[in-house]
C-alpha positions as CSV (number, residue, x, y, z in Angstrom):
1,M,-49.3,22.3,-125.8
2,I,-50.3,25.4,-127.6
3,H,-48.9,26.4,-131.0
4,F,-49.7,29.5,-133.1
5,N,-49.2,29.4,-136.8
6,P,-48.9,33.1,-138.0
7,E,-49.4,32.2,-141.6
8,S,-52.7,30.5,-141.1
9,H,-53.7,32.6,-138.1
10,Q,-54.5,29.4,-136.2
11,F,-54.0,28.4,-132.6
12,D,-53.6,24.7,-132.2
13,V,-54.2,23.5,-128.6
14,R,-53.5,19.9,-127.6
15,I,-54.7,18.7,-124.3
16,D,-52.1,16.2,-123.1
17,H,-53.9,15.0,-120.0
18,A,-55.8,11.7,-120.2
19,N,-58.0,13.1,-117.3
20,F,-59.0,16.7,-118.1
21,E,-60.3,17.5,-114.7
22,G,-59.3,18.8,-111.3
23,S,-55.6,19.5,-111.0
24,S,-54.9,19.5,-114.7
25,I,-57.3,22.4,-115.2
26,S,-55.4,25.0,-113.2
27,S,-52.3,24.7,-115.3
28,F,-54.4,24.8,-118.5
29,R,-56.2,27.9,-117.3
30,D,-52.9,29.6,-116.5
31,E,-51.6,28.8,-119.9
32,I,-54.6,29.9,-121.8
33,G,-55.0,33.0,-119.6
34,S,-51.8,34.4,-121.2
35,L,-53.0,33.9,-124.8
36,R,-53.7,36.9,-126.9
37,A,-56.5,36.8,-129.5
38,D,-54.8,39.3,-131.8
39,D,-54.6,38.0,-135.4
40,V,-56.2,34.7,-134.5
41,E,-58.9,33.4,-136.9
42,T,-59.1,29.8,-135.9
43,V,-58.7,27.9,-132.6
44,A,-58.6,24.1,-132.8
45,V,-58.5,22.1,-129.6
46,D,-57.3,18.5,-130.0
47,L,-58.8,16.2,-127.4
48,E,-57.3,12.9,-128.8
49,R,-55.5,12.1,-125.5
50,V,-58.5,12.9,-123.3
51,N,-60.3,9.9,-121.9
52,C,-62.2,11.6,-119.1
53,M,-63.5,15.1,-118.6
54,D,-65.6,16.6,-115.9
55,S,-67.5,19.9,-115.6
56,S,-64.4,21.8,-114.7
57,G,-62.7,20.6,-117.9
58,L,-65.7,21.6,-119.9
59,G,-65.7,25.0,-118.1
60,A,-62.1,25.5,-119.1
61,L,-62.9,24.8,-122.8
62,L,-65.9,27.2,-122.7
63,D,-63.7,29.9,-121.1
64,L,-61.2,29.4,-123.9
65,K,-64.0,29.6,-126.5
66,R,-65.4,32.8,-124.9
67,Q,-61.9,34.3,-124.9
68,F,-61.6,33.9,-128.7
69,D,-65.3,34.6,-129.5
70,K,-64.5,38.2,-128.6
71,A,-62.0,38.2,-131.5
72,A,-64.6,36.5,-133.8
73,A,-62.3,33.5,-134.1
74,T,-63.7,30.1,-135.2
75,F,-63.4,27.6,-132.4
76,S,-63.6,23.8,-132.8
77,L,-62.8,20.6,-131.0
78,K,-61.2,17.8,-132.9
79,N,-60.5,14.1,-132.2
80,V,-63.2,14.0,-129.5
81,R,-63.6,10.5,-128.1
82,P,-67.2,9.3,-127.9
83,V,-67.1,9.2,-124.1
84,V,-65.9,12.8,-123.9
85,G,-68.4,13.9,-126.5
86,N,-71.2,12.2,-124.3
87,V,-70.0,14.2,-121.3
88,I,-70.1,17.4,-123.3
89,A,-73.6,16.6,-124.5
90,I,-74.9,15.5,-121.1
91,L,-73.6,18.8,-119.6
92,G,-75.6,20.7,-122.2
93,A,-72.6,22.3,-124.1
94,A,-72.6,20.4,-127.4
95,E,-74.6,23.2,-129.0
96,F,-72.0,25.7,-128.1
97,L,-69.0,23.7,-129.3
98,N,-68.1,22.9,-132.9
99,F,-66.8,19.3,-133.4
100,Q,-64.5,18.8,-136.3
101,S,-64.9,15.6,-138.3
102,S,-62.1,13.1,-137.9
103,N,-60.0,12.6,-140.9
């Protein structure tokens, strides 16, 4: 699910797949490929429902980040489960992704 709030200039992206890998990636890439970075200041990706992610899932997140980096938007991940955070760290991408604190 992707929602844009024009008042806050924020894209909220919620990954609804428990396994963010393989077949779920192509539909995600199609959806994010149509997003426009105009007037976006913040992109927050909610990974609360994600229990498992592989390198293709991480690649899709990094592609999304690069897409909005060009517009100088702040990009962050929120509600990252420890197991998913470990995958991101093991694959060497933790330094490129901002993790929001859980509230």
